[in-house]
C-alpha positions in Angstrom: -39.3 -122.2 -45.1 -39.8 -119.0 -47.0 -42.5 -116.7 -45.4 -45.3 -115.6 -47.8 -44.2 -112.4 -49.4 -40.6 -112.7 -48.2 -38.0 -111.9 -50.7 -35.7 -114.6 -51.9 -32.3 -113.9 -53.6 -31.4 -115.6 -56.9 -28.1 -115.5 -58.7 -28.7 -115.5 -62.5 -25.9 -116.2 -65.0 -26.8 -114.9 -68.4 -24.9 -117.2 -70.7 -25.1 -115.2 -73.9 -23.0 -112.4 -72.3 -21.5 -114.2 -69.3 -23.1 -111.7 -67.0 -24.1 -112.4 -63.4 -27.3 -110.7 -62.2 -28.8 -110.8 -58.7 -32.6 -110.7 -58.5 -35.2 -111.1 -55.8 -38.4 -112.9 -56.0 -41.4 -113.6 -53.7 -42.7 -117.0 -52.6 -46.0 -116.8 -54.5 -44.4 -115.7 -57.7 -43.1 -117.9 -60.5 -39.5 -117.7 -61.6 -40.7 -116.4 -65.0 -42.6 -113.5 -63.5 -39.7 -112.8 -61.1 -37.2 -112.5 -64.0 -39.6 -110.3 -66.0 -40.1 -108.0 -63.0 -36.3 -107.7 -62.8 -36.1 -106.7 -66.5 -34.8 -110.1 -67.6 -37.2 -111.4 -70.3 -37.2 -115.0 -71.2 -39.1 -116.1 -74.3 -42.6 -117.2 -73.4 -44.7 -117.8 -76.5 -47.7 -118.9 -74.4 -47.4 -116.0 -72.0 -46.4 -118.3 -69.1 -49.2 -120.9 -69.5 -46.8 -123.9 -69.6 -47.7 -124.9 -73.1 -44.9 -123.6 -75.3 -41.7 -124.8 -73.6 -39.6 -121.8 -74.4 -38.9 -120.2 -71.0 -36.0 -122.5 -70.2 -33.4 -122.3 -67.5 -30.7 -124.6 -66.1 -30.1 -125.3 -62.4 -28.1 -127.6 -60.2 -30.9 -127.6 -57.6 -32.9 -130.8 -57.3 -36.2 -129.6 -58.8 -39.1 -131.9 -59.4 -40.0 -132.4 -63.0 -43.5 -131.0 -63.7 -45.9 -132.7 -66.0 -45.7 -130.0 -68.6 -41.9 -130.4 -68.7 -42.0 -134.1 -69.5 -43.8 -133.2 -72.8 -41.7 -130.1 -73.7 -38.1 -130.9 -72.7 -36.1 -133.9 -73.8 -34.9 -136.5 -71.3 -31.3 -135.6 -71.8 -32.0 -131.9 -71.1 -34.1 -132.7 -68.0 -31.2 -134.7 -66.7 -28.9 -131.7 -67.3 -31.1 -129.5 -65.1 -33.2 -127.8 -67.7 -36.6 -126.6 -66.5 -39.4 -124.1 -67.4 -39.4 -120.9 -65.5 -43.2 -120.7 -65.6 -43.5 -124.0 -63.7 -41.4 -123.3 -60.6 -41.6 -120.7 -57.8 -38.9 -118.1 -57.4 -37.9 -119.4 -54.0 -37.2 -123.0 -55.3 -33.8 -122.1 -56.6 -30.8 -120.1 -55.4 -29.0 -119.9 -58.8 -29.8 -120.5 -62.4 -28.3 -120.2 -65.9 -30.3 -118.8 -68.7 -29.2 -118.9 -72.4 -31.8 -117.0 -74.4 -32.8 -113.9 -72.6 -33.3 -110.2 -73.3 -32.3 -107.6 -70.8 -33.6 -104.5 -72.7 -36.9 -103.7 -74.3 -36.9 -102.3 -77.8 -39.4 -99.5 -78.8 -40.9 -100.5 -82.1 -42.7 -97.9 -84.2 -45.1 -98.8 -86.9 -43.8 -97.7 -90.3 -46.5 -99.3 -92.5 -49.3 -101.8 -92.2 -51.7 -103.5 -94.7 -53.9 -106.5 -94.9 -52.5 -109.1 -97.2 -55.4 -111.6 -96.8 -58.9 -111.1 -95.2 -57.5 -112.0 -91.8 -53.7 -111.5 -91.9 -52.1 -108.1 -91.6 -48.5 -107.4 -92.5 -47.1 -104.9 -90.0 -43.6 -103.4 -90.4 -41.8 -101.7 -87.5 -38.7 -99.6 -87.3 -36.6 -99.6 -84.1 -37.2 -96.3 -82.4 -35.4 -97.1 -79.2 -33.0 -99.7 -78.0 -30.3 -101.7 -79.8 -31.5 -104.4 -82.2 -29.1 -107.3 -82.2 -28.4 -109.4 -85.3 -30.7 -112.4 -85.5 -31.2 -115.6 -87.4 -34.1 -116.2 -89.7 -36.9 -117.9 -87.8 -36.5 -115.7 -84.7 -39.4 -114.1 -82.8 -40.2 -111.0 -80.8 -42.1 -110.9 -77.6 -44.5 -107.9 -77.4 -45.7 -106.2 -74.3 -49.5 -105.9 -74.8 -51.2 -103.3 -72.6 -54.6 -103.9 -71.1 -57.6 -101.9 -72.2 -60.8 -101.9 -74.3 -60.5 -102.9 -77.9 -62.8 -103.8 -80.8 -63.2 -107.5 -81.7 -63.5 -106.7 -85.4 -61.0 -104.6 -87.4 -62.2 -101.2 -88.8 -59.6 -100.9 -91.6 -60.4 -103.9 -93.7 -60.2 -103.3 -97.4 -63.6 -103.1 -99.1 -63.1 -106.3 -101.1 -62.8 -108.3 -97.8 -65.5 -106.6 -95.7 -68.1 -109.3 -96.5 -65.9 -111.9 -94.8 -66.1 -110.0 -91.5 -69.8 -109.5 -91.7 -70.3 -112.9 -90.0 -68.6 -111.7 -86.8 -70.3 -109.8 -84.0 -68.5 -106.5 -83.5 -68.0 -105.8 -79.8 -65.8 -103.9 -77.5 -63.9 -106.1 -75.0 -61.7 -105.4 -72.1 -58.3 -107.2 -72.1 -55.7 -107.6 -69.3 -52.1 -106.7 -70.0 -50.1 -109.7 -71.3 -47.3 -110.7 -73.6 -47.5 -112.3 -77.1 -44.8 -113.7 -79.3 -44.7 -113.4 -83.1 -42.2 -114.7 -85.6 -40.3 -112.2 -87.7 -41.0 -112.5 -91.4 -37.7 -111.1 -92.7 -34.1 -112.0 -92.0 -31.5 -109.7 -90.4 -30.1 -107.3 -92.9 -32.9 -107.7 -95.4 -34.2 -104.2 -94.7 -34.3 -101.7 -91.9 -37.6 -103.0 -90.6 -39.0 -105.9 -88.6 -41.9 -107.4 -90.5 -44.6 -109.5 -89.0 -47.7 -111.3 -90.4 -50.3 -111.2 -87.7 -53.6 -112.9 -88.0 -56.5 -111.2 -86.4 -57.9 -114.1 -84.4 -61.4 -115.2 -85.4 -63.5 -118.4 -85.1 -66.0 -119.0 -87.9 -67.7 -121.7 -85.8 -68.5 -119.5 -82.8 -68.6 -116.3 -84.8 -66.3 -114.8 -82.2 -63.2 -112.8 -83.0 -60.5 -110.7 -81.4 -57.4 -111.8 -79.6 -55.5 -109.9 -76.9 -52.4 -109.5 -79.0 -53.7 -109.5 -82.5 -56.5 -107.0 -81.9 -54.0 -104.6 -80.3 -51.1 -104.9 -82.8 -53.4 -104.9 -85.8 -55.1 -101.7 -84.6 -51.9 -99.8 -84.3 -51.6 -96.9 -86.8 -48.4 -95.7 -88.5 -46.3 -93.8 -86.1 -47.6 -95.5 -83.0 -45.2 -97.5 -80.8 -45.1 -100.7 -78.8 -42.4 -102.3 -76.6 -41.0 -105.7 -77.4 -38.2 -108.0 -76.3 -35.9 -110.1 -78.4 -35.2 -111.3 -81.0 -35.5 -114.8 -79.6 -34.3 -117.7 -81.6 -36.3 -120.8 -80.7 -36.9 -122.1 -84.2 -33.9 -121.3 -86.3 -31.3 -123.4 -84.5 -31.5 -126.2 -87.1 -31.8 -123.9 -90.2 -28.1 -124.1 -91.0 -27.8 -127.9 -91.2 -26.7 -129.0 -94.7 -29.0 -130.8 -97.0 -32.5 -130.5 -98.5 -35.0 -128.3 -96.7 -38.7 -128.9 -96.9 -40.8 -126.0 -95.4 -44.4 -126.6 -94.6 -46.8 -123.9 -93.5 -50.3 -122.6 -93.3 -51.9 -119.2 -92.4 -49.7 -116.7 -90.6 -47.2 -119.5 -90.0 -45.7 -118.2 -93.2 -43.7 -115.6 -91.3 -40.6 -117.6 -90.1 -40.7 -119.7 -93.2 -40.5 -116.7 -95.5 -37.5 -115.5 -93.4 -35.8 -118.9 -93.7 -36.4 -119.0 -97.5 -35.1 -115.5 -98.2 -32.1 -115.8 -96.0 -31.1 -119.1 -97.6 -31.6 -118.0 -101.2 -30.7 -114.3 -101.1 -28.2 -113.9 -98.3 -26.5 -117.4 -98.1 -26.9 -118.5 -101.8 -27.6 -122.1 -100.8 -27.5 -124.6 -103.6 -29.3 -127.4 -101.9 -32.9 -128.1 -102.9 -35.6 -126.2 -101.0 -39.3 -127.1 -101.2 -42.0 -124.8 -99.8 -45.5 -126.4 -99.3 -48.1 -123.9 -98.2 -51.7 -124.6 -97.4 -54.6 -122.1 -97.6 -58.3 -122.1 -98.0 -58.6 -120.2 -101.3 -56.7 -117.8 -103.5 -57.4 -114.8 -101.3 -55.7 -116.6 -98.3 -52.4 -117.1 -100.1 -49.7 -114.9 -98.5 -46.9 -113.6 -100.7 -47.8 -115.8 -103.6 -46.3 -113.5 -106.2 -43.0 -113.3 -104.2 -42.6 -117.1 -104.0 -43.6 -117.6 -107.7 -40.9 -115.1 -108.6 -38.3 -116.9 -106.4 -39.2 -120.2 -108.0 -38.5 -118.8 -111.5 -35.2 -117.1 -110.3 -33.8 -120.1 -108.3 -33.8 -123.5 -109.9 -33.3 -125.2 -106.5 -36.5 -123.6 -105.0 -39.9 -125.2 -105.5 -43.1 -123.5 -104.4 -46.2 -125.7 -104.0 -49.3 -123.9 -102.8 -52.4 -126.0 -102.2 -56.0 -124.9 -101.6 -58.7 -126.7 -99.7 -61.6 -124.6 -101.2 -60.2 -123.2 -104.4 -62.2 -121.3 -107.0 -63.1 -123.0 -110.3 -60.3 -121.2 -112.1 -57.5 -122.5 -109.7 -55.1 -124.7 -111.6 -52.7 -125.6 -108.8 -52.8 -128.3 -106.1 -56.0 -128.9 -104.2 -56.5 -130.4 -100.8 -54.3 -130.1 -97.7 -50.5 -130.0 -97.4 -50.6 -133.6 -96.0 -51.6 -134.9 -99.4 -48.6 -133.4 -101.1 -46.3 -134.7 -98.4 -47.8 -138.2 -98.6 -47.2 -138.2 -102.4 -43.5 -137.2 -102.1 -42.3 -138.3 -98.7 -41.1 -141.7 -100.0 -38.6 -140.1 -102.4 -34.9 -140.2 -101.6 -34.7 -136.4 -101.4 -37.5 -136.2 -98.8 -36.1 -139.1 -96.7 -32.8 -137.1 -96.1 -34.4 -133.7 -95.8 -34.8 -131.4 -92.7 -38.4 -130.3 -92.2 -39.4 -126.9 -90.9 -43.1 -126.5 -89.9 -45.2 -123.6 -88.8 -48.9 -123.2 -88.8 -52.2 -124.1 -87.0 -51.8 -126.8 -84.3 -54.0 -129.4 -86.1 -51.9 -129.2 -89.2 -48.7 -129.4 -87.3 -49.9 -132.5 -85.4 -51.0 -134.3 -88.6 -47.9 -133.4 -90.6 -45.6 -134.5 -87.7 -47.5 -137.8 -87.4 -47.3 -138.4 -91.1 -43.6 -137.7 -91.3 -42.8 -140.0 -88.3 -45.0 -142.8 -89.8 -42.8 -142.6 -92.9 -39.7 -143.1 -90.9 -38.5 -139.5 -90.9 -36.3 -139.2 -87.8 -37.5 -136.8 -85.0 -34.2 -134.9 -85.2 -35.1 -134.0 -88.8 -38.3 -132.1 -87.8 -38.3 -128.5 -86.5 -41.6 -126.9 -85.4 -42.5 -123.4 -84.7 -46.1 -123.4 -83.4 -48.9 -121.1 -82.2 -48.8 -121.5 -78.4 -48.9 -125.2 -78.3 -46.5 -127.8 -77.0 -44.8 -128.3 -80.4 -41.6 -126.2 -80.0 -38.0 -126.7 -81.1 -36.6 -129.9 -82.6 -38.8 -132.9 -82.1 -36.2 -135.2 -80.8 -37.1 -136.4 -77.2 -34.1 -138.6 -76.5 
């Protein structure tokens, strides 16, 4: 029995560099927290809440399977000893293997920032400290968000979008320190920046706004810095499979999809067909529309299909939700053999996944990058 507060030794094998690290953890501390305290940062998109399934480790110890793990880890991986670090106490294991881990924080400095929709801000960072490793499109960074008081409504919104924010009650709220993960919107080598599309969290039903991560990052000014770990590749593992690619997104979920599209077309010169279906509320909510229209003209194998749920009277494109476009096309031979890459709001992801499975798209063809829900990695649960 481990005494409360007693230190427990854990041998950690970091598989990506074959390095052994000895760490110590306390009984009342999760393995995820213990690793973080020892400067070993696992990806944790939900901040350790047990809903994202990214803080994975492997062990030969006989650990019980927690309820969250049955939904987030495949049967075969569970049998191989895969578990979630946020679900187990540090003293429950003597040795573990981790595959996707960062051992050094990067210092990222804001180089430019601008709102590209009423709620989404594009923030570009340059690496001011640390060594940025090459990464695959679809990767993410985990930001260290300090505690403190912050406004719930942005102050630098362009004039043309200020009316949107008038519905929200501007307050100053205290936040605890935490971590938040955001997908990178560019591919490695595209430029000397790391670009993110971050949505300032807001709820039009409750008239409340301001998230711990979004309010902090979207309030940073040029020249200010933040620490982040990564890049972590939880979404891009299936991006290099041959065949047709169908990318489906909504809101700030455009970030990893943009990276995948640009990497495939610009860097890798893929010849297979790529279809990008993007849903938004109206024209003002379309991210990077001009860029994707340009790509569609430049590359014959790339099709851009934006669809709006509340378009203006002058809109001449698709209307409705992304599910409608998928339903119209999913029976085609091209879609049946495609790999699907999804990122966006949880309700959209759930409906699109259900629709694809109902049309006999195999689970291993579906890859999901989600906003802090239990839809992470390839959907196969065999």
